[in-house]
N, CA, C and O of each residue as an XYZ file, in Angstrom:
700
protein
N     101.578     62.498    109.536
C     101.768     63.861    108.928
C     102.940     63.410    108.123
O     103.591     62.478    108.596
N     103.321     63.929    106.962
C     104.718     63.833    106.345
C     105.599     65.495    106.505
O     105.039     66.585    106.389
N     106.712     65.330    106.723
C     107.187     66.734    106.361
C     107.604     66.741    105.076
O     107.998     65.794    104.395
N     107.479     67.959    104.778
C     108.201     68.648    103.317
C     109.221     68.986    102.968
O     109.843     69.860    103.572
N     109.631     68.450    102.004
C     111.245     68.796    101.349
C     111.141     70.204    101.105
O     110.160     70.911    101.335
N     112.480     70.618    100.513
C     112.434     71.851     99.923
C     111.705     71.970     98.460
O     110.976     72.910     98.143
N     111.953     71.115     97.822
C     111.419     70.783     96.606
C     109.761     70.843     96.931
O     109.225     71.871     96.518
N     108.961     69.967     97.554
C     107.771     69.939     97.592
C     107.408     70.841     98.647
O     106.480     70.447     99.353
N     107.967     72.077     98.960
C     107.641     73.164     99.601
C     107.124     74.099     98.252
O     106.051     74.650     98.005
N     108.550     73.993     97.432
C     108.350     74.991     96.184
C     107.772     74.474     95.635
O     107.478     75.406     94.886
N     106.928     73.212     95.033
C     106.045     73.355     94.443
C     104.424     73.871     95.080
O     103.580     74.527     94.468
N     104.354     73.417     96.269
C     103.396     74.248     96.989
C     103.281     75.307     96.797
O     102.170     75.724     96.470
N     104.451     76.247     96.925
C     104.236     77.750     96.755
C     103.699     77.986     95.201
O     102.965     78.909     94.847
N     104.184     77.040     94.442
C     103.816     77.590     92.823
C     102.402     77.337     92.751
O     101.659     78.140     92.188
N     101.907     76.104     93.367
C     100.359     75.751     93.025
C      99.926     76.577     94.132
O      98.856     76.032     94.405
N     100.052     77.509     94.927
C      99.731     78.142     95.578
C      98.917     77.924     96.964
O      98.222     78.756     97.547
N      99.255     76.251     97.425
C      99.440     75.910     98.988
C      99.791     76.312     99.681
O      99.231     76.279    100.777
N     100.566     76.737     99.543
C     101.957     77.893    100.749
C     101.960     79.048    100.025
O     102.044     79.303     98.823
N     101.842     79.740    101.101
C     102.256     81.497    100.626
C     103.143     82.072    101.441
O     102.834     82.013    102.631
N     104.129     82.602    101.189
C     105.268     82.990    102.385
C     105.565     83.999    101.935
O     106.178     84.011    100.868
N     105.194     85.330    102.669
C     105.650     86.493    102.004
C     106.154     87.424    103.031
O     105.497     87.718    104.029
N     107.460     87.935    102.744
C     108.293     88.082    101.665
C     108.754     86.574    101.639
O     108.672     85.876    102.650
N     109.248     86.097    100.428
C     110.161     84.882    100.490
C     110.989     85.227     99.891
O     110.997     86.105     99.027
N     112.251     84.235    100.469
C     113.590     84.785    100.085
C     113.938     83.040     99.906
O     114.052     82.318    100.897
N     114.077     82.527     98.498
C     114.247     81.337     98.466
C     115.343     80.494     99.149
O     115.314     79.300     99.448
N     116.764     81.828     99.401
C     117.835     81.297    100.187
C     117.319     80.727    101.723
O     117.748     79.867    102.492
N     116.446     81.447    101.739
C     115.820     80.953    103.561
C     115.289     79.538    103.462
O     114.816     79.040    104.483
N     115.312     78.958    102.531
C     114.304     77.483    102.427
C     115.744     76.480    102.109
O     116.504     76.513    101.142
N     115.765     75.406    103.610
C     116.932     74.664    103.127
C     116.066     73.394    102.843
O     114.980     73.438    102.266
N     116.586     72.405    103.250
C     116.222     70.845    102.978
C     115.078     70.462    103.475
O     114.457     69.661    102.775
N     114.644     70.753    104.376
C     113.143     70.555    105.515
C     112.823     71.153    106.183
O     112.072     70.686    107.040
N     113.226     72.750    106.231
C     112.794     73.953    107.124
C     113.040     75.288    106.038
O     113.588     75.489    104.954
N     112.269     76.044    107.060
C     112.304     77.432    106.171
C     112.866     78.661    107.588
O     112.126     78.818    108.559
N     114.007     79.299    107.496
C     114.440     80.123    108.176
C     113.298     81.151    108.254
O     112.851     81.520    107.168
N     112.669     81.755    109.552
C     112.145     82.913    109.680
C     112.812     83.964    109.886
O     113.915     83.557    109.523
N     112.965     84.957    110.180
C     113.577     86.469    110.946
C     112.700     87.509    111.647
O     111.522     87.827    111.478
N     113.590     87.911    112.435
C     113.186     88.911    113.406
C     112.694     89.715    112.939
O     113.333     90.208    112.008
N     111.489     90.272    113.207
C     111.141     92.057    112.634
C     111.541     92.973    113.507
O     112.411     92.782    114.357
N     110.992     93.891    113.353
C     111.175     95.186    114.171
C     110.357     95.245    115.366
O     110.637     96.006    116.292
N     109.324     94.444    115.379
C     108.189     94.767    116.241
C     108.281     93.798    117.294
O     108.460     92.613    117.013
N     108.141     94.316    118.871
C     108.402     93.747    120.034
C     107.587     94.273    121.128
O     107.471     95.498    121.125
N     106.883     93.512    122.241
C     106.627     93.610    123.088
C     106.634     93.285    124.390
O     106.441     92.108    124.697
N     106.876     94.352    125.474
C     107.263     94.124    126.887
C     106.349     94.430    127.471
O     105.469     95.203    127.092
N     106.460     93.568    129.024
C     105.537     93.616    130.108
C     105.536     94.872    130.392
O     106.550     95.534    130.169
N     104.082     95.613    131.094
C     104.356     97.127    131.408
C     104.971     97.155    132.863
O     105.591     98.183    133.136
N     104.895     96.210    133.805
C     105.217     96.299    135.323
C     105.498     94.592    135.549
O     104.718     93.751    135.103
N     106.574     94.295    136.210
C     107.241     93.271    136.518
C     106.386     92.707    137.448
O     105.765     91.654    137.303
N     106.376     93.386    138.336
C     105.790     92.921    139.756
C     104.164     92.646    139.981
O     103.671     92.200    141.017
N     103.482     92.998    138.834
C     101.840     92.954    139.072
C     101.837     91.412    138.868
O     102.493     90.651    138.155
N     100.654     91.223    139.944
C      99.950     89.736    139.542
C      99.071     89.697    138.358
O      98.253     90.609    138.240
N      99.126     88.750    137.444
C      98.106     88.922    136.391
C      97.422     87.523    136.588
O      98.094     86.506    136.417
N      95.958     87.443    136.981
C      95.043     86.323    136.770
C      94.792     85.687    135.106
O      94.252     86.323    134.202
N      95.233     84.550    135.020
C      95.446     83.797    133.620
C      94.194     83.144    133.841
O      93.793     82.456    134.779
N      93.681     83.499    132.801
C      92.562     82.657    132.438
C      92.388     82.697    130.710
O      93.108     83.262    129.887
N      91.017     81.786    130.479
C      90.922     82.368    129.197
C      90.728     83.372    128.204
O      90.859     83.399    126.980
N      90.315     84.339    129.238
C      89.958     85.571    128.934
C      91.163     86.578    129.170
O      91.144     87.691    128.644
N      91.978     86.252    129.797
C      93.286     87.035    129.615
C      93.905     87.247    128.657
O      94.403     86.259    128.118
N      94.077     88.225    128.206
C      94.798     89.231    126.786
C      96.131     89.877    127.127
O      96.270     90.939    127.733
N      96.958     89.202    126.720
C      98.471     90.017    127.195
C      98.699     91.139    126.290
O      99.802     91.678    126.202
N      97.708     91.490    125.635
C      97.683     92.826    125.322
C      97.560     94.194    126.123
O      97.727     95.354    125.746
N      97.193     93.633    127.419
C      96.754     94.164    128.286
C      97.478     94.890    129.129
O      97.175     95.986    129.599
N      98.975     93.916    129.420
C      99.830     93.932    130.087
C     101.114     94.048    129.511
O     102.135     93.807    130.155
N     101.112     94.462    128.139
C     102.670     94.832    127.297
C     102.267     95.957    126.738
O     101.093     96.244    126.501
N     103.483     96.804    126.450
C     103.735     97.807    125.424
C     104.472     97.157    124.030
O     105.240     96.200    123.934
N     104.157     97.679    123.434
C     104.026     97.539    121.899
C     105.227     98.401    121.408
O     105.282     99.479    121.999
N     106.260     98.192    120.425
C     107.042     99.518    120.385
C     107.754     98.670    118.851
O     107.677     97.502    118.469
N     108.351     99.744    118.338
C     109.149     99.215    116.872
C     109.900     99.631    116.984
O     109.825    100.706    117.580
N     111.454     99.094    116.456
C     112.660     99.492    116.418
C     112.776    100.121    115.327
O     112.075     99.775    114.376
N     113.756    101.274    115.193
C     114.196    102.015    114.447
C     115.222    101.312    113.554
O     115.645    100.199    113.868
N     115.690    102.042    112.276
C     116.364    101.178    111.317
C     117.859    101.072    111.954
O     118.463    102.039    112.419
N     118.287     99.929    111.909
C     119.594     99.591    112.461
C     119.286     99.535    113.769
O     120.283     99.260    114.437
N     118.244     99.696    114.446
C     118.093     99.512    116.263
C     118.404     97.932    116.418
O     118.187     97.085    115.553
N     119.030     97.683    117.864
C     118.212     96.285    118.356
C     117.993     96.256    119.515
O     118.465     97.201    120.148
N     117.412     95.474    120.097
C     116.652     95.260    121.233
C     117.656     94.188    122.454
O     118.162     93.105    122.161
N     117.707     94.668    123.407
C     118.688     93.894    124.689
C     117.420     93.227    125.739
O     116.377     93.546    126.309
N     118.139     92.338    125.574
C     116.861     91.435    126.254
C     117.891     91.067    127.609
O     119.059     90.750    127.383
N     117.489     91.120    128.701
C     117.819     91.281    130.040
C     117.824     89.981    130.620
O     116.962     89.208    130.200
N     118.672     89.540    131.566
C     118.665     88.086    131.953
C     117.517     87.821    132.611
O     116.943     88.566    133.405
N     117.082     86.361    132.138
C     115.950     86.143    133.060
C     114.839     86.603    132.604
O     113.833     86.480    133.303
N     114.765     87.214    131.374
C     113.370     88.141    131.177
C     112.733     87.618    129.292
O     113.269     87.160    128.283
N     111.519     87.985    129.650
C     110.871     87.579    128.303
C     110.176     88.697    127.401
O     109.627     89.642    127.967
N     110.189     88.608    125.992
C     109.786     89.723    125.307
C     109.120     88.921    124.188
O     109.493     87.844    123.722
N     107.958     89.733    123.820
C     107.313     89.075    122.906
C     107.601     89.655    121.589
O     107.415     90.863    121.443
N     108.159     88.737    120.326
C     108.323     89.376    119.222
C     107.815     88.674    118.058
O     107.418     87.533    118.293
N     107.733     89.073    116.873
C     107.352     88.659    115.425
C     108.255     88.222    114.492
O     109.466     88.417    114.598
N     107.616     87.510    113.379
C     108.726     87.107    112.535
C     108.191     88.388    111.191
O     107.069     88.864    111.020
N     109.389     88.636    110.469
C     109.211     89.376    109.377
C     107.993     88.444    108.645
O     106.841     88.859    108.521
N     108.286     87.597    108.352
C     107.385     86.486    107.036
C     105.645     86.390    107.400
O     105.233     86.254    108.552
N     104.941     86.467    106.451
C     103.645     85.557    106.798
C     103.965     84.509    105.937
O     104.719     84.320    104.982
N     102.911     83.715    106.773
C     103.015     82.102    106.032
C     101.312     82.026    106.406
O     100.600     82.109    107.408
N     101.172     81.835    105.072
C      99.557     80.877    104.594
C      99.581     79.786    104.057
O     100.332     79.560    103.109
N      98.669     78.792    104.615
C      98.745     77.418    104.695
C      97.158     77.028    104.165
O      96.157     77.470    104.728
N      97.123     76.169    103.044
C      95.888     75.937    102.949
C      95.371     74.476    103.513
O      96.196     73.637    103.876
N      93.837     74.207    103.568
C      93.428     73.726    104.864
C      94.213     71.834    105.074
O      93.838     71.084    105.976
N      95.186     71.480    104.126
C      95.653     70.246    104.270
C      96.969     70.305    104.353
O      97.668     69.392    103.913
N      97.498     71.448    104.960
C      99.197     71.751    105.612
C      98.772     72.238    106.619
O      97.735     72.886    106.759
N      99.972     71.801    107.806
C     100.168     72.384    108.736
C     101.693     72.768    109.111
O     102.615     72.762    108.295
N     101.803     73.082    110.390
C     103.759     73.097    110.135
C     103.900     73.363    112.019
O     102.985     73.611    112.804
N     105.307     73.204    112.287
C     105.844     73.534    113.844
C     107.000     74.398    113.300
O     107.624     74.318    112.242
N     107.106     75.328    114.439
C     107.753     76.412    114.821
C     108.961     75.753    115.551
O     108.743     75.032    116.525
N     109.995     75.937    115.192
C     111.565     75.517    115.928
C     112.238     76.674    116.242
O     112.247     77.602    115.433
N     112.861     76.762    117.410
C     113.993     77.296    117.439
C     115.265     77.083    116.955
O     115.560     76.126    116.239
N     115.982     77.885    117.297
C     117.757     77.201    116.152
C     118.746     76.922    117.899
O     118.693     77.419    119.024
N     119.428     76.022    117.317
C     120.268     75.247    118.264
C     121.278     76.597    118.705
O     121.344     76.934    119.887
N     121.979     77.257    117.729
C     122.781     77.999    117.864
C     122.350     79.407    118.831
O     123.267     80.161    119.155
N     121.091     79.688    119.221
C     120.466     80.570    120.165
C     120.443     79.895    121.300
O     120.945     80.326    122.338
N     119.957     78.973    121.210
C     119.734     78.045    122.370
C     120.984     77.378    123.374
O     120.998     76.797    124.460
N     121.878     77.751    122.503
C     123.522     77.426    123.366
C     123.855     78.428    124.239
O     124.608     78.299    125.204
N     123.125     79.718    123.797
C     123.555     80.832    124.592
C     122.458     81.220    125.158
O     122.363     82.448    125.135
N     121.340     80.543    125.800
C     120.506     80.168    126.688
C     119.160     81.245    126.314
O     118.504     81.833    127.174
N     118.960     81.328    124.990
C     117.926     82.139    124.410
C     116.867     81.199    123.776
O     117.198     80.690    122.706
N     115.807     80.932    124.207
C     114.562     80.113    123.997
C     114.097     81.135    123.229
O     114.047     82.305    123.607
N     113.599     80.552    121.684
C     113.179     81.365    120.713
C     111.307     81.533    120.730
O     110.723     82.607    120.582
N     110.741     80.396    120.913
C     110.038     80.256    121.845
C     109.585     79.275    122.870
O     110.150     78.181    122.901
N     108.678     79.528    123.667
C     108.500     78.903    124.978
C     106.848     77.666    124.462
O     106.690     76.565    124.989
N     106.056     78.142    123.586
C     105.266     77.334    123.535
C     104.453     77.572    121.986
O     104.861     78.395    121.166
N     103.325     76.756    121.779
C     102.747     77.191    120.697
C     103.561     77.066    119.098
O     103.404     77.708    118.060
N     104.274     76.182    119.384
C     105.245     75.395    118.407
C     104.273     74.496    117.143
O     104.652     74.285    115.991
N     102.977     74.078    117.741
C     102.175     73.566    116.208
C     101.035     75.156    115.665
O     100.265     75.880    116.296
N     101.440     75.111    114.369
C     100.753     75.984    113.762
C      99.524     75.130    112.918
O      99.858     74.243    112.133
N      98.431     75.383    113.085
C      97.588     74.958    112.500
C      97.106     75.094    110.844
O      97.190     76.141    110.201
N      96.736     74.171    110.469
C      95.961     74.616    108.669
C      95.296     75.606    108.489
O      94.655     76.025    109.452
N      95.227     76.238    107.350
C      94.696     77.223    106.851
C      95.404     78.887    107.927
O      94.757     79.931    108.018
N      96.294     78.742    108.344
C      96.956     79.773    109.039
C      97.230     80.757    107.739
O      97.256     80.559    106.524
N      97.423     81.929    108.593
C      97.771     83.161    107.639
C      98.061     84.329    108.401
O      97.383     85.338    108.594
N      99.612     83.888    108.942
C     100.068     84.699    109.923
C     101.667     85.081    109.955
O     102.566     84.391    109.473
N     101.799     86.192    110.557
C     103.250     86.308    111.034
C     103.236     85.033    112.353
O     102.191     84.496    112.719
N     104.335     84.773    112.824
C     104.618     84.150    114.090
C     105.080     84.742    114.992
O     106.140     85.365    114.927
N     104.059     84.607    116.405
C     104.637     85.293    117.358
C     105.800     84.577    118.040
O     105.610     83.368    118.169
N     106.731     84.952    118.415
C     107.811     84.452    119.529
C     107.732     84.830    120.671
O     107.626     86.012    120.999
N     107.771     83.963    121.358
C     107.882     84.152    123.219
C     109.408     83.975    123.332
O     109.923     82.875    123.537
N     110.061     85.051    123.195
C     111.887     85.031    123.669
C     112.185     85.135    124.716
O     112.152     86.251    125.233
N     112.646     83.865    125.536
C     113.229     83.944    126.650
C     114.666     83.970    126.660
O     115.232     83.299    125.796
N     115.504     84.757    127.649
C     116.685     85.084    127.780
C     116.834     83.752    129.377
O     116.280     84.006    130.446
N     117.532     82.656    129.187
C     117.759     82.030    130.379
C     119.085     82.243    131.028
O     119.510     81.636    132.012
N     119.631     83.098    130.415
C     121.531     82.965    130.786
C     121.310     84.478    131.385
O     120.408     85.310    131.284
N     122.874     84.412    132.217
C     122.960     85.470    132.964
C     123.363     86.761    132.404
O     123.517     87.828    132.999
N     123.541     86.429    130.883
C     124.130     87.691    130.213
C     122.948     88.443    129.629
O     121.820     87.960    129.731
N     123.169     89.666    128.990
C     122.503     90.541    128.644
C     122.466     89.795    127.147
O     123.529     89.302    126.770
N     121.514     89.707    126.435
C     121.671     89.209    124.591
C     120.778     90.120    123.979
O     119.562     90.253    124.117
N     121.831     90.895    123.080
C     121.485     91.757    121.809
C     120.431     91.164    120.732
O     120.978     90.435    119.905
N     119.167     91.307    120.584
C     118.648     90.894    119.403
C     118.532     91.613    118.390
O     118.297     92.794    118.647
N     118.623     91.295    117.123
C     119.019     92.105    116.000
C     117.802     92.121    114.792
O     117.960     91.167    114.030
N     117.038     92.679    114.562
C     116.134     92.360    113.517
C     116.453     92.076    112.085
O     116.863     92.964    111.338
N     116.237     90.656    111.642
C     116.360     90.518    110.300
C     117.571     89.136    110.533
O     118.186     88.550    109.642
N     117.619     88.952    111.662
C     118.442     87.637    112.182
C     117.667     86.596    111.902
O     116.484     86.776    112.191
N     117.996     85.341    111.335
C     117.124     84.156    111.022
C     116.905     83.609    112.430
O     117.852     83.087    113.018
N     115.682     83.704    113.008
C     115.698     83.302    114.425
C     115.103     81.994    114.701
O     115.116     81.622    115.874
N     114.657     81.341    113.935
C     113.341     80.025    114.030
C     113.469     79.591    113.183
O     114.055     80.356    112.417
N     113.189     78.422    112.636
C     112.700     77.485    111.503
C     111.430     77.017    111.544
O     111.133     76.506    112.623
N     110.332     77.029    110.464
C     109.129     76.643    110.203
C     109.452     75.197    109.449
O     110.161     75.033    108.456
N     108.784     74.278    110.150
C     108.779     72.785    109.447
C     107.307     72.947    108.634
O     106.298     73.164    109.304
N     107.236     72.853    107.418
C     106.067     72.422    106.512
C     105.533     71.056    106.767
O     106.384     70.168    106.816
N     104.135     70.673    106.959
C     103.869     69.340    107.241
C     102.387     69.010    106.212
O     101.491     69.853    106.183
N     102.306     68.052    105.619
C     100.877     67.692    104.879
C     100.281     66.637    105.534
O     100.749     65.498    105.546
N      99.079     67.043    106.177
C      97.910     66.174    106.832
C      97.689     65.167    106.185
O      98.052     65.096    105.011
N      96.985     64.069    106.862
C      96.539     62.990    106.369
C      94.959     63.341    106.147
O      94.486     63.366    107.283
N      94.078     63.582    105.338
C      92.863     63.712    105.373
C      92.962     65.413    104.755
O      93.724     65.737    103.845
N      92.020     66.369    105.471
C      91.788     67.863    105.088
C      91.187     68.406    105.875
O      89.992     68.175    105.695
N      91.414     69.232    106.949
C      90.829     70.098    107.780
C      89.973     71.135    107.046
O      90.250     71.705    105.991
N      88.788     71.280    107.868
C      87.472     72.338    107.030
C      87.918     73.332    107.710
O      88.391     73.359    108.846
N      87.723     74.251    106.862
C      88.309     76.031    107.098
C      87.101     76.359    108.287
O      87.309     76.901    109.372
N      85.970     75.943    107.836
C      84.920     76.450    108.854
C      84.906     75.555    110.054
O      84.480     76.250    110.977
N      85.124     74.544    110.415
C      85.281     73.566    111.640
C      86.196     74.520    112.203
O      85.784     74.764    113.337
N      87.295     75.212    111.947
C      88.215     75.260    112.686
C      88.212     76.863    112.714
O      88.842     77.322    113.666
N      87.594     77.858    111.808
C      87.496     79.450    111.638
C      87.723     79.914    112.960
O      88.598     80.757    113.157
N      86.934     79.395    114.026
C      87.179     80.882    115.196
C      88.470     80.096    115.838
O      89.003     80.709    116.763
N      88.796     79.390    115.644
C      90.331     79.231    116.278
C      91.607     79.287    115.827
O      92.707     79.147    116.359
N      91.066     79.618    114.276
C      92.871     79.799    113.702
C      92.892     81.445    113.697
O      91.803     82.017    113.653
N      93.827     82.045    113.731
C      94.683     83.076    113.925
C      94.814     83.747    112.757
O      95.551     83.127    111.990
N      94.301     85.003    112.199
C      94.750     85.255    110.789
C      95.580     86.792    111.593
O      94.897     87.812    111.688
N      96.812     86.792    112.031
C      97.615     87.088    113.070
C      98.717     88.311    111.816
O      99.783     87.890    111.365
N      98.322     89.388    111.546
C      99.004     90.141    111.012
C     100.488     91.028    111.749
O     101.582     91.316    111.263
N      99.966     91.223    112.920
C     100.968     92.183    113.661
C     100.846     91.730    115.426
O     100.107     90.776    115.666
N     101.423     92.277    116.387
C     102.059     91.965    117.412
C     101.401     92.499    118.492
O     101.839     92.327    119.630
């Protein structure tokens, strides 16, 4: 696999192989795209409930969804997890995939932007769900619109067949 440079990502956007909506060219660096935090969050309904974790477990059954109003922020308590989602939708053609990475400036504050699911499959068309964890002893205030994570675009060797992966690819528009 090859990491795409800014120029290659722009060529792929122009050709339709990669789509980013909304797209801010200033968010595209030398080899990464900054993704921003939306105003949608999910918090766990009960803190002391025992949840059986299986292939069928659905996080939506144990969380409450809410949307912050204009100018509002979210306070993440110490050692707490919140689910959030990026503002941008990324769509990739079958010969592209990507990696979602946190930002070191937030990690230094004890904020983990995504705990897993860093690899993004070919043919995705989704906003990226973030599993945000506060490992610090401080309350951290999350502001929608902040550049929360980075996406690394990669070109695959060979091409993934959409039908082969159709049941696994998530077309996630919401949290």
